N, C-alpha and C positions, 0 to 999 in steps of 0.2 A: 360775644355770646358764650356762656359757660357750657361745658360738656356735661351731659347727665351722668350722675354717679351710678355705676353699675350696681344693681341689687341682686341678691341671691334669693332664690325661692325658699320658702320655709322648709326647714329640714335639710337643705342643701349644705354642702361643706364649703365654708367661706375661705378656705386656705388656697393660696396660689397654686398653679399647676406644678411649678418647680419646687424643689426642696428649699428649705430655709438655709440661709448662710450660717456658717459656724463662726464662733468668736475667734477661735484659733484655726488658722488655715490648715487644711489637710496636707498641704505641701510639706509640712514638718515631718509627718510620718513617711510620706513618699520619699523625701530626700534621705531620711535616716535609713530607710530600707535599702536605698541604692548604695549608700556609704557602707553599711554593714555587709551587704552582699559583695561589694568590691573588696573589702578587707578580708572576708572569708576566702574569696578567690585568690587574692594575693598571698595570703598565709599558706593556703593549701598548695599553690603553685610553687612557692619558695621551698616548702618542705619536700615536694616531689623532686625539684631540681637538686636540692642538697642530698637527698637519698640516692639519686641517680649517679651523681658525680663523686660522692664521698663514701657511700655505704653507711652513712650515719643519718640521723634525723634531728630536727629541732624538737627537743622534748616539750617545749612550752606550747607547741602548736595545737596539740589535742585539747589541752585545758582551755586555751583562749578560743578555739573554734567552738567548743561546747558552750562556753559563755556567750559568744556572739550569736549562736543559733537560738539560745533562750531569749536573748534580747531581741533578736529579729522576730521571733514569734510573738512576743509581747507588743512590739511596735506595730507589726502587721495586724494584730488583734485590735489594737486601738483604732487603726484606720478602718477596719472592718466594722467595728461597732458604730463609728461615726457615719459610715455609709449605709448602715442598716443591712449589712451583708454578713453578719455573724452567723454562727451555726444555728440552724433551726430546721424545722420540718416544713419545707416550702409548700407542700400540699395544703397544709392548714394555714400557713402564714400569708401566702400570696393568692389565696382563692377566697371566694365569697364577697360579700359587700365591702365597700371601701371602709365603712365605719368599723367593721369587725377586724379588718386588716390593721387599721390604725390602733385599735384597742389591743390587739395581740402584740403589735410592735412596741407599744408603750409598756405593756406588761413585761415583755422580754427585756426591754431596756432597764426597767426597774429591777428585775432579777439579776441582770448582769452587773448593775451598779452595786447591788447588795453583795453579790459574790465577790467582786473585786475589792469592795470596801473591806470585807472580812479578810481577804488575802493580804491586803495592805497592812492591816492591823497585826495579823499573825506573823507576817514576814518582817515587820518592824521589830517584833520581839526576837526573832531569829537574828536579825542584824545586831540588836543590842547584845545578845549573847556572844556573837562573834567578836564584837568590840571588847566586851567586858572580859572575856576569857582569852583573848589574844589568839584565836584560832588562825591557822595558816592553811593555805590550799595544799592538797595532797601532791600535786604535780610539781609545782615550781616554788612553793613555799612562801608566796606573797600573802599578806593579810587577807583572810577570807572575806572580810567586809567589803573589800574592793569589788567582789562579785555580788555579794548578797545585798548591797545597798540599792541595787537597781530594781529588785523585785518590788519593794514597796513603792518606789517612785513610779515605775511603769504601771503597777496596779492602780495607783491613784489616777494616772493618766487615762487608763481604760475606764475607770469609774466615772471620771469627769466627762469623757466622751459619751458614756451611756446616759448620764444625766442630761447632757445636751440633746441626745436623741429623744429622750423622754420629753424634754421641754419643747422640742420641735414637733411633738405629736406623733412621733414614729416615722416622720418623713426622712429620707436619706438626705445627706448634706447636699447643698446646691453645687458644691465643687465637683460633683460627679453625676451629672444628669444622664449619662449614657448607660448607667447600670440597668439591668432588666427590671429592678423593682422601682425605678424612679417613675414618677407620674408622667414625665414627658415620653418615655418609651412606651408605657402602658397606653397612653393616648394614641400614639402612632399605631400600635397593634390593634386597637379598637376601631380605628378609622377604616372605612370600606375601601 
């Protein structure tokens, strides 16, 4: 005997209660975050030890630390967009009917994609200038493009995550169902 196919009422949302899966796992951003934080901690700790024991410091640590902090914020921003936890006014974004919440999430994802697409294009021009004119970093004198090449790459990653969020209809990624905005948590909160 076949099981009856569940039907949805007219006007009801046919999407599943959990978020849709992403094509690229969010573990990529999670592991990159861990690795970058570990590198920052090691670099800073090594600099503290060298200063303590020798009264000198590694000159390169400040420049590398600033670069790693920028990369960390971009990687974490990519994960936040995929999880639908980017900066927003939660009073408006997480209240009201589900359809309005999804519409606002899709609008926000579209605006994030547009913004980071523009940042990718403009930062690619900066990268080209750094390569063309042979710019070097002010602290340790390495080619500046070693640092500036990551801005367009990570901006494209955030743009693609925002497009994925828009494609999923504003639902957070299924990789993270415990977030407050995920449908599973909202269903538990609504249960008596």
